[in-house]
N, C-alpha and C positions, 0 to 999 in steps of 0.2 A: 325322535318319536313323533315331534310336532310334524316333522316334513312328511312322514309316513302317513300320519292321520290326513295331512292335505291331500295327498295322492289318493288316499281312499274316498275323500270327499269327491274328487276329481272323477275317480272311477264311476260314482253313484251318478255323476250328473252327466258324464261324456260318454258311457260305455266302458267296457272293460276289455282287457289285453291280457295275455299270461305275464306280461312283466308286473303290471298293477296288481293282479291276483296275487302274485308272487310277493309283490311288497306287503299286501294285506295279510299274507302268512306270517311276515315277520313280525307285524304289528301284533297279531294274535298271540305270540309268543312273549314279545318284549314287553307288552302291557298287562296281558291278561294271564300269562303263563298257562295257556292252553296249548297243550301239545296235540290233543286231539284235533281242536280246529285248525291248528296249523298245518297238520297232517294232511285234513281234508282239502284244505285250501293249496297245497303243494300240488296233490292229486289233481284239482280243477286246473291248476297253472299248465301242468304239464299237458292234460288234454288240449288245453287252448293252445300250446305251443304247438302240438301236432297239427291242430286244424289249421293254423296260421301256416306252418310248413306246406300243407295240402294245397294252398292257394296257387292257381297256376302261375299267378304274377310272380311268387317266391320261389318257383322252381329253378332249379339249374342242374345241369347234368355233372359240373365240374364239381372237384373235390371242395373248391371254395364254396361253390353253392350249397354243397350238402352241408358245411359246417355253419355257414350262415343259418340255415334253416334249423339246426340242430341248436344253435345258441349254446355252445360250451360252456361259457362263463356262468350263465343261468342254471345250468343243469348241475354244475359242479356245487353252486351255491345251496342248490335244492339238497342234494345229497348231504351237505355239510349239515344243513339245518335238520334233517331227519336223523342223521349218525348221533347228533348230540344227545338224543334222548335214548340211546343204545348202551351208554357205557363203553368202558375202554378195555376191559378183561373179558376173555372167553365166557359166554353163557353158560350156566350151570347145566348139567345134563338134564335135568329136571325140568328146566325153564324152556317154555316154547319160544320159537323165534318171534320177537317183535315184528309187527307189520312194517313199523318204519325201517326196521333193519333189511328187511326182504326188499322194499321198494327202493331203498337207497342203493344196494347191490345192483338192482335192475337197472337203475339210471347210469351207475357208473359202468356197468358192463357193456351198456349201449355207448356210452361215450368213449370209452375205450377202443371198442371195435372200430369206431369211426376215427378217433384221434389217438392212435396207439402211443404216439410220440408225448403225451402229456403226463409228465412226472407227477404232478399233483393228483390227477385222477387215478393213475396206477397205484399210488402209495394209499389213497383213500380207498381204493378198492381192495387192497391188501389187508387195511385195517379193519374194513367192513366184514372181508372174510374171516380175520383173526377172531373177530368178536363172535361170529357165527360158527365158531369151532371149526372152520375149513382151514386146517394148518397148511394142507399142500396147497391148495388155492391161494392162501395168502402168501406163501414163500414164492409161487409161480409169479405173481404180480410184483413181489418185492424183487425178484431177480430180473425181471423186464426193467425196473427201475434204475438197477444196479448196471446192467447192460448199456443203457442209454447214458448214465453217468455216473461212472464208478465211483466218484468221490461223495456221492449223495448221502450225508451223513444220517439223515432221517431213515432213509431206507435200510441202513446198516443197524441203525438202533431198533427199528421193528424186527429185523431179523432175529437180534440177539433176544428180543421179548418173546418171539415165537419159539425160539431153541430153548429158553428159560422154562416155558410152560411144557415142554417136552422133556425136562429133565436133560437136556443135552447142554450140560454146563460148559464144556470144552468149545462148542460152537458157539455159545453165549459170549464167552469170554473173547474169542476170536472177533465176533460181529463188533463186540464193543470197542476194541482195539482198532478196528476199520473204521468205526464211527467217529472216535476221537481224532484219529490220525487225518481224518478229513476235514472235522472241524474242532480247532484246539480249545476253542471257548466252550463247547458242548459240556466237558467236565466241571466247568464253573456255573454255567447257565441253565442247564438241563435238569430238572427235578427228576424227569423220567430215566435220564441217565444214571443219577445217583441212585435211585431206587433199585434198577436192574442190577446194577455194579454191587450193590451191597447184599442182594439175594444171591447173585453168582458166587462172590466171595464166602458168603455163609454157607451156601451148598458145598462148595468146594472144601471148604474147612471141616465141614461135617463128614464128608466122604473121607478126607485124609485121616480122620479120626477112626 
């Protein structure tokens, strides 16, 4: 936190940049727990990042040049910060979509369009769509992860969670098996795995009765 404060002071005295504005957004949440201010600062950082990319000196026609302007690591962090305010379960039908969720999805869709091989971005997009009640879109993003990395345990675990919300208990069970076969430690270390497994077993027992 002290390092972030120091960078914020530097930004005031030396001018700002997308990176420094983003660091200020981290400070807004970690110190003040101000989600609205953090979201506004992320908006500002993203706008600054786009402006920096429009600088002729920063332009390049190559894929490398595009990724440099895009700054995937920072965009991924921005999306992660926004998503922490959106929960992990699908929104209630009566609940309007939070602006943070909408903005996170837009960031991740742009990122995966330019860097489709980013497993973390694809999985985060799948989680965002899942929370936003877009099960088909979430599955699509998850399957892209699995196509790229068949043993990606986190993707199989999310697929199980999606299947569970749709009462597809057989598919949820299969996905759990795939997840744990890809990462044996998952059964011991993952709280999410244990919760999903318990829900699947309870549902299957109820169905058998």
